[in-house]
N, C-alpha and C positions, 0 to 999 in steps of 0.2 A: 229320236224317240226316247233316248235315256233321260234327257231333260224333262220331257213330259212324264215319264215314269216317276221320277223323283219329286215332281210337283203334285202328282195325283195320288200317290200311295198314302201320304200322311192325311190327305183330305178325306179318305174313307174313314179313318179313325176319328177325325174331327166330327164327322156326321154322327157317328155312333156315340161319341162323348156328349154331343149336343143333345141327343135323346136322353141320356142319363141326367144331364143338367136340368133339362125341362121337367123330367120326372121328379127330381129333387125339389124343384119349385112347386110342383103340384102337391107334393107331400107336405111341404112347409107352410103352405097357405091355409088359412082358416076355412071352415066350411062355407061361410057366407060369401067368399070370393074365389073359391077354388075352381069355379066354372071357367074362369078366364085362363087359369094355368092349365086346366084340363084341355081346353081347346088349343092353347099354345102347344102343349105336349102332343096332341093328336096331329097337328100341322107339322111339328118337328119330326114325327115318324114318317109322314109323307115325304118331307124334304130328304130325310136320310135314305129312304128307299130309292128315290129317284137318283140321288147323288151316288149311292152305292152301285146302281145299275149302270150309270154313265161311266163311272171311274173303273169299275170292274170290267166293263166292255172294252174300254180303251187299254187297260192294262193286260187283259188276257186275250183279246182278239186283235185289236188294231196294232199295237206295238209289235207283237210277234210276227204279224203279217208284213209289216213294213220292214222289220229286220230280215225276213225271208226274201225280200225283194218283190213282194206282191202288193205294192202300193195301190195299183188299180183295183184290186179285190176289195179294198176297204175305203175307197174314196168317199163314199157317202158317210162313213163313220169317223172320218178324221175330226179331231178335236180342234176345230178352227172356227173363227167368227163366221156366222152365217150357215154353218153346217148343223145337221140334225142334233148330234150329241151336245154340242156347244150351247145351242138354244135350249134344250131340255135342261141342261145344267143351270142356265140362267133362270129358268122356272124354279128349280130347286132352291137357289139362293134367294129368290123373291119369297118363297114360302118360308125359308129360315127367318128372314126379317119380319114377315107377317106374324110368325109364331111369337117373336119377342114383343111385337106391338100389341097383340091381343093379350098376352100374359101380363103386360105392364099394368093393365087395369086392375089387377089383383093387389097392387101395392099402393100404399098411401105415400103422402109427402113427408111422413114422419122421418126423423133423422136416420133411424136404423134402415128404413126401406127406401129412402129418397134416392140414394146413389144407384141402386139396382133399378128402380123405376125409371129414372131418367136415362140410364144407359140402354135399357130395353126400348124406351121410346125413340132414342136417337137411332138405334139400329133398325128399329121397325119403320121409321119414316123413310128409310132408304128403299123400301120394297117397290114403290112405283118407279123409282129411277133405275133400279136394277132391271126390272122388267122392260121398261121403256128403252133401255140401252140396246136391247135386241133389235129394236126397230129404228132407232135414231142414235147413231154412234156418240154424239156429244154427251148424252146422259151417262155414258160410261164413266166420265170424270166424277160425276156426283155419286153414282153407285159405287165407285171404287173407295169411297169413304168408309166402306165396311171394314177396310183394313185397319181403320182407327176405331170405329164403333164396336166391332166385335171384341177386340182385346180389352177395351174399356168395360164392356159388358162382362167379360171373364173376370177382370179385377174386381168389379162391383159384386159379382157373384161370390167370389172368395171372401170379400169383406162381409157380405150379408150372412153367409153361412158361418163364418167365424164368430160374428156377434150373436147369431141365433143359438149357437151351441154353448154360449157362456151362461 
């Protein structure tokens, strides 16, 4: 249970930080295209709410019950492939990717915006694979590319906002 604890605790903060980042993109885009970042921001909120419920449940209900020896009491809530909370978490990460995909349409291919646009698109294109992995395991290998696309999106975001503030 402690391995799960240390994996999930930072993920709650990731979800909240993602909301803030998408809010920043909404604020930074012009009126003519901010509908895309607004929709992306709204989907990011849904992602973060689902993610927070899943991780908070595992951290405050599942892990304490397991540590108390009541494994059978939380069998349905175990964070394992095919179980309820795991699949709901898959939905959350699908929404995270969908959020970046939609928001990407607010950005042009100009040099200042191109890196953030392409990183959002790359992360967004993983949405169907993340969702499909819940039904057919081999898609997990494609969906797992979010481990690369999300940090690239983070780096592109830093670059975008550092150039915007100049």
